[in-house]
N, C-alpha and C positions, 0 to 999 in steps of 0.2 A: 439560151440556157445550155450549158455543156453537160453531157452525160458521161460520167466517169465509167471506164471499162476496166476489166481485170488485167488487161495488158498494160494500162497506164498506172494502176494502183496494184502492186503485187499482193498485198494482203487481202484484196477484195475477191471473194468467190461467191459461188451460188449457194453454198451451204450455210453461210452466215450472213446476217444483216448488220447494216451499219448502226451501232447503238446510238440512241439519242439520249441527251442528258438535259432535260429542261432547266435544272437548276443552274448549270454552267452556261446554258444558252441565254438566260435572262440578262439583259443589260444591267450594268452596275447602277445606273442612274435611277432605273425603276425600283430596284431593291432598296435604295437609300430612302425612299419616301414610304416604305411599309411600316406599319405599326409594330412596336416592339413586342416580341413574343415573351410571355412570362417564363421564368427560369425553370418552373416545374414542367410546363408544357414543352419547352425546348428539350429537356432531358428526355422526356417521354417520346418526342419526335425523333430525337437522335437514336434512341434504342430501336424504333421501328425501322429507321433507315438502315441501321446496322444489320438487322436481320434480313432485310431485302438484298443487301450486298452479298451476305453469305449464301442466300438462295440462288442469286444470279450466278455466282461463281461455281456453285455446286452443279447446276444444270447447263452451264456453258460448255461447249466443246473445247477440249484442251488445245492450246496453241492459237486460239482465236483472240481477236482484240477484246471482245467482251469479257473473256475470262481474265486476260491481263489487267484490264481496268478495274474489274471487280476485285482482283487481288490487291492492286495498289489502294483501292479505297478501304479495304479491310485493314491494311497496315496503317493508314492514316487515322482509323477508328481507334486504335490502342490508346493514344494519348487521351482521347475523350473519356474512355473507361476509367483511366487512372484519375482524372480530374473529378469524376463522379465519386469514386471510392474515397478520395481525399475530402471531398465535401461532407460525405456521410460520416467519416471518422470525426471531422471537426464538430458536427452537430450532436455527436454522442454525448450524453450527460456524464460528467466526471464525478467521482465519489467525493463527498464532503471530507475534509480532513478530520481525524479522530479528535474528539474533544479532549482537552487537557485534563478535564475532571475525571476521565476514565483511567488515568494513570494510577498505579498502586500507591498507597500511602508510604511516606518516608519521613524519618526524623529530620532529614534536611529541610523539609518544608514546614515542620511544625513551629520552629522558632525557638523561644526560650524554654528552658527545662520547667516542666510543670508536674510536681509530684502527685501520684494517685494513691499510693500506699506506703506504709512504714514496714519494712522487712528486716529480718535478721538473717545475715549471710555468714556462712562459715566457708572460707576458701580452702580447697584442698592442697595438700602438700604436692609440690612438683616432682615428677619422677626423676628429673635430673637435678642433682644437688646444686649446680651453678644457677639454675633457674628458680630455686627455692628462695625467692626474695619477696619483700612485702609489695602490696599492690600500690603503684604510684599514683599521684594525683592525675586527675583527668576524667574525661567522659567515657564510659564503657556501654557498648551495646550488646545485647544478648537475646537468647530465647529462654523463657521460663517454660519447663517442660512438666506437664501433668500426665502421667501415663504415656500415652502416644500422641498427645496434643502439645503444641508449641505456641507460645505468645511472645511477640517482640516486645522488648523492654529496654530501658536504659537507666543507668545510675551515674552519679558523679562523686568522685573523691575530691573533697575540697583541697585548694592549694595549701601546702605546708602540712598536709596530713598524709597518713599512709596506713594501709590495712594489713595486719599480720596474717599470715596463713595459719589455719588450724585454730584460730580464735574467733569467736562470734562477734559480728559488728553490726550495728544498727544503721540502716541506710534508707533514704527516700528513693522511691522507685517510680518511674513514669512508663505507663503502657503506650504502645503506638496506637492501638484501638481500644480505648478504655470502655467503650459500650459493650464490646465482646468480652473483655478480660475481667472486668470488675466482678461480674456474677460468678466467674470461675474461681476468684481468689478471696474468698471471705476470710475473716480472722481465724488464724490457726491452720491455714492450708499449707501443707508441706510441699515443696517443689525442688527441682534441680535447675542449675544454671548452666546453659550450654552456649559456648562461643566457638565458632567454627565447627570442628568435629569432636570436640572434647568438652566433657563435664568438668567445670572448674570449681564449683561450689554447690553446697546445699542450702536451702533457704526455707523460711517460715514466715508467714504473713502476721505482723504484730497487730496492725490495725489499718483500716481504710482511711484515706484522707479526703476531705471534701474538695 
């Protein structure tokens, strides 16, 4: 058996020992027949080995082989940490999508026009003479204002008909939320009609419809 000396191996001195690495020294054919390690136990063991490498590097003398190899093992340890973080993110439960039923009500989803009240509307004169024209046929959506409360509603002007401004007209009106609006609009209730940021008409409830 040959004994190496410091003259034959320049990096060998009396202040440091040759490090031993039992994992690397173990033959490959022996590790092949080992029982598989569970994933959780493997990650816990990897974390312990990572702490050991940092401790070895911290206490090793600068410039020695022990410190250099410990530094190399710490660099190789970084991808393992990244894989563990990616695994934890993948296991994090995701929020369920918001149910469609939580969306605010809209006339677009109600379908056909269903009247809830017969009202009398008197449309105000337009401030600009060129816009002082009759209300054309079509569907109109608005807010019925009571003091500081507003309730969404819509009415329909039948084809071939038109409503003159300044003259009262009887119309059927549909509430967007009838359960909330019906109790607030009994027979004889006066209200204002708001479209956009302008009040275009004044109204009065003639009677409720079934």
